[in-house]
VEXMIKOL-391407 format. One record per residue: z, x, y of N, C-alpha, C in turn; residue in three letters. Coordinates in steps of 0.02 Angstrom, whole numbers, plus 50000, padded with zeros to 5 digits. Layout:
VEXMIKOL-391407
ZXYZXYZXYALA;...
END
This chain:
VEXMIKOL-391407
496484889452003496444882951936495984884051921MET;495994887551844495274885551815495374881951769LYS;494564879151749494674873651695494774876851611ASN;495314876051586495384878851517495234873251467MET;494704866951455494564863751420494294867251329SER;494154872451364493764875851284494234883651286ARG;494874885851267494944893151284495304891951178PHE;495404898751170495574904551107496414905851146LEU;497024904351134497734905551134497554912851097THR;497684916851113497824925251087498344925851057PRO;498914925151074499554925451075499604920051009THR;499274916350963499594910050944498794914550866ASN;498534915350900497994916250854497714910250802ILE;497794903950831497524898050812496774897250887SER;496564891450854496274886850924496754881550971LEU;497224882151038497364878051041496864878651086ALA;496774871851096496294869151168496684862451173ASN;496204859551252496544855451288496744849251233SER;497424847851221497564842651158497444837351184ALA;497254830351153497054824551139497784820451143SER;497934814051173498344812651150498754810551113ALA;498214809351054498704811350977498804818050938GLY;498394822950959498644829350988499284832151001THR;499194828051061499904829951106500704829451055ASP;500734825351032501104820650994501584826450938LEU;500814826850913501054831650853501294837350853ILE;501284839650941501414845850942501894841950955TYR;502314840250992502894835451016503524838050961LYS;503244832250912503354829550843503954835150796SER;504364834250796505274837250772505034839650694LEU;504574834850677504314839350601503724843650611GLU;503374843850667503054850450686503344856850704TYR;503744852950737504284859250767504734862650734LYS;504824859750679505044864450615505044866050580ALA;504234862850548503964865950476503564873450550ALA;503404874950599503124878050633503744886250636SER;504084882950661504754888750663504944891150592VAL;505004887150564505724890350493504954893950465LEU;504394893250453503864895250404503684901950419LEU;503584901450514503154908650533503994914050528VAL;504364909750551504964911950547505404916450476LEU;504994916050449505204916450368504724919050314ALA;504394917650343503584924350344503644934350374ILE;503474930250470503894934950458504464939950477CYS;504764936750467505374940450432505524943950389GLY;505114940650308504974945950266504674950050279THR;503924946550322503514953750309503834959650361GLY;503954960550412504424964650476504834970250399ILE;505174966250392505394968850344505184975150302ILE;504954970250240504494973650209503824981650207GLY;503494977050279503104982950321503604990050337ASN;504264989550387504574994250373505074996850327ILE;504864995150273505074998250211504685002650186MET;504014999550187503435005250176503505009250228VAL;503475009250281503465015950344504145020950303VAL;504465018450313505435024350289505155025650209LEU;505005022650132504735025450097504385031350094VAL;503925031950111503285034450121503395039950162VAL;503885040650228504075045450241504585050550262LEU;504995046750227505615050050186505745053850083THR;505025051350089505245051549999504345056150021ALA;504665063449995504255068949977503425066249919ARG;503605062949864502985062849819502635058449835HIS;502875055949912502695047149926502205050649975MET;502055056249981501515058650029500775059650009ARG;500735053650007499915053849977499145052750013THR;498875055250014498065050750074498105043850079PRO;498035041449998498125033449984498645032150038THR;499475034150041499845034850087499915033250150ASN;499525038850166499555039050240499085032750269CYS;498745029650226498305023150237498695017150247TYR;499035014650204499545012350202500055008950230LEU;500345017450260500625019150301500415015250384VAL;499805017450409499555015050455499375007350462SER;499165003950405499164996050376499744992250385LEU;500284996250380500824992350371501314992750464ALA;501154999650506500754998550568500774991950580VAL;499924993750585499604989350618500114978950595ALA;500014978950534500574973450543500974972250556ASP;501304978750566502284972850620502064970550685LEU;501234974150711501044972850779501044966950773MET;500354964550735500214959250723501094952950697VAL;501324954550670501754951150655502264948650717LEU;502444952950748503004956350792502584949750864VAL;501694953550885501834950350943501024945050944ALA;501154940550860500864932750874501334931950834ALA;501754933950776502364928550762502604926650790GLY;502924931250831503924929150839503364925150917LEU;503034926550957503014923951028502584913550991PRO;502564914550935502234910950904503004902550909ASN;503374908150894504124902950871504314898950956ILE;504344903750998504094904251079504054896651087SER;503514896951082502894891651101503104886651075ASP;503474885350996503334879650979504374874151011SER;504824881351010505224878051045505214876251112LEU;505004879251166504754881051206504284876651248ILE;503714875551221503314874451254502804875951285GLU;503364882551323502654884251368502974891751362LYS;502574896351414502444904051397502914906751430TRP;503394908851401503934915851452503864919751492ILE;503494923851447503584931551446503134936951501TYR;502724926651548502364931251607501994935451609GLY;501614937451650500794941651669500614947151630HIS;500934952051640501234954651584501394956751530VAL;501534950851499501894949651439501184946251409GLY;501034942451436500084938951401499804949851406CYS;499724950951472499224956451426499134961051366LEU;499924962451380500454966651340500474965051272GLY;500454956351245500604955851182499784954551175ILE;499314952451185498764950851163498234955951144THR;498834962951198498254969751189498414972451111TYR;499074973751103499604974151034499244969950979LEU;499414963750971499094959650931498404961750940GLN;497804961150943497154961050943497014971150914TYR;497584976450930497324980950927497694981550824LEU;498384979150813498644976150743498034972850711GLY;497794969150760497034965650680496764968750685ILE;496354972450700495514978250694495964983950683ASN;496634989150702496954992850627497074991250562VAL;497024984150548497184981850499496974983250431SER;496024982250486495434980550435495244986750445SER;495204991650492495224998750485495245001850435CYS;496265002450427496385006950390496155002150302SER;496124997150294495804992750236495064998550229ILE;494784999350281493995002050266494105008050229THR;494745011950258494735019050262494955021850182ALA;495465019150170495885018350109495085015850038PHE;494805011250088494035010450011493495014849988THR;493575018850060492995025950066493615030250016VAL;494235031050030494635035750014494625034849944GLU;494765027849930494685030349830494045030649815ARG;493435029149843492645030349805492745037549818TYR;492775039049848492805048249832493055049849826ILE;493815048349789494175051249748493985050449663ALA;493615043849643493665043149596492945043149564ILE;492405044749624491725042849594491325048849619CYS;491725055949656491505058949664492315064649688HIS;492525064449580493315069549611493185076449618PRO;492615079649593492645086949626492735087749698ILE;492235085149745492345084949804492935082249818LYS;492995078349819493905074849838494405077349839ALA;494425084749793494805089249811495175094649869GLN;494345095149911494435096449988494195090650048SER;493925085350015494285079050083494595074950062ILE;494975074650011495645068649996496155069350006CYS;496535074550080496975078650089497405072850122THR;498215074650126498655072550178498325072250260VAL;498305080250239498015081850355497455078350361SER;496735078450328496255073650367496555066050332ARG;496665064450308496865060150313497275054550375ALA;497705060050398497935060550484497365060550500LYS;497005064650518496545064550581496135056250570LYS;495815057850515495325052250517495705044650559ILE;496565044450529496665038750550496765040550621LEU;497125046050661497045046950733496795047450777ALA;496025047250739495435044250760495265039050775PHE;495495033050718495395025950720495555023850763LEU;496375024950773496925021150816496655024450875TRP;496365031550937496185031050975495485028951001ALA;495035027250942494515023950961494805015350954VAL;495165011950919495355006150916495724999250992THR;496085006551003496345006751036495945003951110SER;495355011551134494985010651203494965004651194PHE;494545003051101494084993651116494394990051129TYR;495134988051114495554984551115495614981351209CYS;495794987051237495964988451313495214982851367MET;494864978351310494494974451350494694970251355LEU;495494968251307495834961451354496144961751405TRP;496164968051415496594964951481496424962851559PHE;495704964751528495114959551597495014953451548PHE;495444950851496494974945951471495534937151449LEU;496104937751501496684934451475496984935651528VAL;497574928251557497974925751603498194920351593ASP;498664921151630499184913651634498674905451640ILE;498834903351604498384897851621498724891751639ASN;498714883151639498914879551644498804875551588ILE;498924871451548498704866651500498814859751533ASN;498494855751513498624847251510499104845751505ASN;499624850151454500524849151492500834849851541ARG;500544852751600500774855851652501134861451642GLN;501124863851599501374871751531501064877151547ASN;501344885951565501094886951591500774892451503ALA;500234895051503499994896551434499684903051463GLN;499824906351413499214912651399498704910451378CYS;497954911351403497454909551369497114917251400GLY;496044912251417495594916851441495304913251497TYR;495504919351528495004917051597494314918051605LYS;493914919051559493244918451581493144912351509VAL;492574909151555492074905251514491974906651442SER;492084900451391491844902951310491224905851306ARG;490764902251352490284906751332490064915651367ASN;490494917051408490584923951386490854927351377LEU;491154924351329491884925451261491654925351182TYR;491314921051193491154922451107490664927651124LEU;489954931351140489804937351104490264942751114PRO;490854941151121491334947251125491604947551056ILE;491674938551039492004936850981491434938250924TYR;491134937650923490664938850851490554946250854PHE;490654951050924490514958650891491034960850862ILE;491904957450898492224958150848492334955950778ASP;492124949150756491864945150708491674948750652PHE;491054956650696490584956150644490754965950614THR;491054967450665491404975250637492214972350615ILE;492464970650627493164970250587493454966250520PHE;493034964250518492844957850484492004956550404TYR;491474955750440491014958550412491044961750355VAL;490924965950410490614973750351491514975450354ILE;491994977750375492334980350311492204975650245PRO;492214970150236492234967650182491554970750114LEU;490724970950184490214971150154490144978450102ILE;490834982250146490934990350117491484990850079VAL;491984986450068492254987150007492024982649928ALA;491504977149968491294975349902490874980349865THR;490344983949922490154990349877490334996449842VAL;490644997449876491345001949857491385004449765LEU;491924994849807492394994249731491894987649680TYR;491434990649696490844990249631490714996549587GLY;490695000049655490235005749614491035012149598LEU;491815009149602492155011449575492255010649503ILE;492175000349507492434995949449491865002949395GLY;491135003149395490585003849378490755012249327ARG;491255016749366491505020549363492055021749296VAL;492375018049357493145019749332493515016249239LEU;493045005349243493075004549170492515003549163PHE;491715004949164491615004749109491025012249102LEU;491185018149134491155023049107491525028249092SER;491335031949041491845036249023491885043749066PRO;491295042449112491445048249174492165052949183ILE;492495047649188492985050549239493675054049185PRO;493405050349115494145055949087493445064449056ASN;492845062949035492415070049029492365075349085GLN;492505071549161492625075449217493325080449224ILE;493955075349211494445076749192494735083049154GLU;494665080949082494555083749034494335094149018THR;493395090849073493075097549079493405100549117GLY;493735098349175494215105249228494765107049170MET;495375103649150495635107649107495375112149071GLU;494675111949037494595113849010494255121349048ARG;494215119749096493625126049123494365131049156TRP;494995126749165495495129049194495845132849124LYS;495755133349037495895137149008495995142248978GLU;496205145448962495865153848947495595151748863ARG;495065155348857494775154248808494965154648734PRO;495765157448734495825158348675496685156948647GLY;496615147248706496855142448717496655138148628THR;497285135948590497175131948539496955126048542GLU;496925119948478496805113648496497705109148556SER;498225112448509498765110248571498585106248618SER;498465113948662498465114348724497665108448754SER;497095106148709496845102248692497075095748708SER;497485092648651497825087048664498195087648709GLN;498765091548750498925089648784498485088048870SER;498175091748860497735090148901497175085748902SER;497115081448851496815073948852497425071548863SER;497775071048856498295066848856498445065448937ARG;498495071848965498555072449051498045069849070THR;497485068449037496825066149091496885058449054SER;497205054548986497255048348989497825044449020LYS;498305048749058498915046449094498365045749166GLY;498065052849187497775051549262497435045549263GLY;497135044649239496655038849235497025031249226VAL;497425032349197497785024449191497975024249285SER;498225029149318498705030349368498105027149443SER;497525031149407497205028749453496815021749451ARG;497115020349396496525012949376497175005449412LYS;497715011249378498375003849415498255002549503GLN;498195011549542498235011849627497585006849633VAL;496975007249604496175005349619496304995449602THR;496764993949566496854987049540497164987049609LYS;497764987849639498384987449697497954986449764MET;497444990949779497084989849840496534986349859LEU;496284983949778495574979149779496164973449798ALA;496744971349767497134965049779497294963749847VAL;497284968549880497694969449938496974966949997VAL;496374969649985495654970950043495434964249976VAL;495404957749912495374955049921495934947449954ILE;496474949349940496734943650014496594946250068LEU;496504950950101496384951450169495594946550189PHE;495214947750124494764941950146494894936550135ALA;495284935050106495364924250103496044922850137LEU;496244924450146496874922750211496414923250308LEU;496124928250274495974927950352495304922150355TRP;495044919950309494484913950302494574906250341MET;495024904750336495414897350364495364898750455PRO;495544904550482495554908450548494694906750571TYR;494264914750532493784914050558493144909850577ARG;493594906950510493004898850473493004892050540THR;493414892950567493774886950618493374889250706ILE;493454898850702493304896750737492744898050737VAL;492384900050693491314901350706491234890850681VAL;491454887450662491024880750676491314878350758VAL;492214879150780492164878650843491704877350877ASN;491304884450866491004892250939490494883850949SER;490294881950904489484881950912489524870650891PHE;489934868150893490244863050895490254857950981ILE;490104853651013490124851551050491024846251045ASP;491384844351022492134842351009492104847950946LYS;492784851550984492974854750933493314850550873GLN;493464854750812494154851950775494824852250794TYR;495214849850796495904852350831496454851150795GLU;496404848850721496864849050703497644849150694ASN;498034848850715498504852150722498844856050671ALA;499004854150601499164853950532498714858350524TRP;498094859550500497634863750494497644870550552PHE;497744871150593497864878150646498484880250633LEU;498934877650599499484879250581499394884450514LEU;499214879550499498774881550429498554888950453PHE;498364889550456497684894450472498114899950521CYS;498764898150579498964902750582499624907350539ARG;499624903950469500134905650417499694908450381LEU;499154909250380498944913350316498784919750369CYS;498794920350423498354926750447499074927850439VAL;499634927550480500384930350439500514933950391TYR;500374929650346500424931050274500164936150223ALA;499584936550266499084941250269499324948250292ASN;499754949750316500124952650353500854955350344SER;501214951550304501664949750270501634950350185ALA;501214950550165501084951650097500894957850052ILE;500774962650107500604968450060501054973850029ASN;501664971950063502204976450045502564972649958PRO;502404964549990502614965549883502254962949828VAL;501624967449871501134968449802501094972049791ILE;501364980249831501164987349800502254985449771TYR;502654981049784503274984949734502724978849677ASN;502404975349672502264971149593502024976049567LEU;501524980149592501054983049568500844990649573MET;501474993249575501525001649585502335003849584SER;502615007549521503055006649478503155013249536GLN;502855017049611503035022549642503365016549683LYS;502825014749714503115011449783504255008049753PHE;503765003149680504524998049675504945003849654ARG;504955010349653505585016349619505665017349704SER;505455018949745505515021149820505855015649844ALA;505675007749848506015003449873506565004649837PHE;506755002249769507375002249732508025009549777LYS;507795012549800508065019649834508015019349875LYS;507925015649926508105017349996508525007449977LEU;508365005149945508694998149940509645002449899CYS;509725006349902510275009449874510405004849792ASN;510245000549753509894997949670510215005049625CYS;510065008449669510205014849594510435020849641SER;511025020649613511485023949635511745029649607ARG;511385029949524511835033749493511235037449492ASP;511385044849530510935050049530510815055249484ASP;510975052649431510815058249387510325055849348ILE;510015048049341509465042649361508935048449377GLN;508905050449429508505053949478508135060649461GLN;508745064249433508435070149417508415070049330ARG;507915077549324507565076249268508095079549180PRO;507875075949132508205076549082508125081049032LEU;508165085048985507915089848946508155088848903TYR;507705084948877507975077348806507705085948729THR;507145089748739507285094548668507815098048675THR;508275097348584509055099148592508615109748581PRO;509045110648607509155119948594509675120948540LEU;509495122948488509925127648435510095133448421ASN;510805133048435510895141448439511565139548347TYR;511065145348301511495146348243511735154848229SER;512235152848210512685160248183512515155748104VAL;512175160348081512295160248025512415168647953VAL;512895166947909512755173347848512585171247812ARG;511925174047805511195171947752510925179147741THR;510485180047678510265185047656509625184847732PRO;509805190147761509105193247805508205192447775ILE;507785187547785507215190747741507125195247793THR;506485197547770506345206047798505695205147827GLY;505395209247867504645208847909504325215547887SER;503765213947869503405222047893503715228047883PRO;504045226247955503875233448009504545236047937GLU;505115230147948505675235147943506105235047824VAL;505475233147828505645231547766506275238447705ASN;506185242047746506175245047692507225246447697GLY;507355246847774508235246547798508345237047756LYS;508175231147772508095225947770508505227447674GLN;508025230447641507895227747578508815232047546GLN;508885236447579509835240747557510295235347586GLY;510105230547617510435227247652510775217747616GLU;509885219847603509885214147554510285212847487LYS;510465218747448510615223347386511395220547400GLN;511435223847448512215222947484512695217847470THR;512145214647506512385207147521512605201947454GLN;512005203247421512135197247353512595201347296GLN;512745209847309513305210047281513825205847309GLU;513965205847365514585203547424514595194147359GLU;513915190547377514185186847349514185182347289ALA;514125190647247514165188947170514875188847171SER;515035193147184515995196347195516225189347226ASN;516125185847284516525179047304516485176047265ILE;515855172047244515555166547172516175168847111LYS;516235173247097516605176147022517495173947064THR;517595178447112518255177547110518815168947125GLU;518295166747134518505158747140517845154047170GLY;517455154347222516975147347184516735144947253GLY;517765149147287517745142847336517375142147410LYS;517065147147425516645149547486516115150747511SER;515725147647502514865145847485514695152547530SER;514155156347521513755162147535513375161147614SER;513165152847608513105153647690513515147747728LYS;513525151447796513985148147841513375146747909GLU;513395137547916513035138647984513375136348040GLN;513195135148097513575134848155513245129648192MET;513045126648217512405125248266512785122948308TYR;512405124648388512505121048443512105117848488PHE;512015112348500511435109748555511815106348629SER;511365111748632511325108948724510635102948756VAL;510935101848793510675094648816510785092148899VAL;
END
């Protein structure tokens, strides 16, 4: 049996070291168990349902299959892994106070947990780069930012991250804590784990945040402080126009350009919020792990460790809520998936421009090409009109019937 006086329980994503007497009492208290189970269950349940809906709406709705949404599907799948592999075992640990999934479960759940954490970070970095190319280099984006290329990039990221996370198969094992309960923890000493942790911390937290900060700064400068996007899109529209087109087509392309820029701003704001929440909600856990890596007596307040776990779970659960609040397309797709909008007519395009068909018995105004013939008809119609008027004046010389088709 190994001395696990200082280890990190990977299935809880929290510092769960050898608890002191006071901390042990907190873990066993009814208040802690109730708060832990109810809060984790609520957050994870909401996140699991929301992320499944994100995957379904992108896969089932053709208009939702965009490069950006491909990365959001990858993020949703990764968040599902975190919620299932980290959140749900936390509930059983709180209720039963021991590990019940065996050695294979310890290896598999730990692997899936860290795979989800790392892939979510890679997905955030990927859609940040995609947004930068789409907005700051729109000409190149036409060939670079495609759905097929996004799928290839995601396949590469998942393959590399899956291989990298296989390291955890050799780092975890079943151990017995001071309460004589089985627990899934590290089988190597803390000193050997620290370099691995800091590599993980740098690659999947520090670097993505630096990249996101720089690229979103460039995106903001171009999208919000510069008229370049308007000029580029308007210029592209004019280049596609024929030489003889009039100002009406220019006005139409200008309106289209403004709509496209507004849509891009909205998507960029939504993704920026996702990145900011990723940084903020992971900060408590990252901070406490860094602090406890350098101090002799670890900080082990049970309620703060629960708060750190809840922040991590919330980060994986909140993204679908952000999509629903900030994206009209996602909101409509969610409603359709939930059968909230059952009127099929609302989903079809409506032709609101009336088409007027008229049958008019009026003098026909002549055109230069048929002037002679129409002059004769005009005289005949004038004579008939004068005869009708003198006989009774009851009939009008003009009758109109309009038929509108909407």
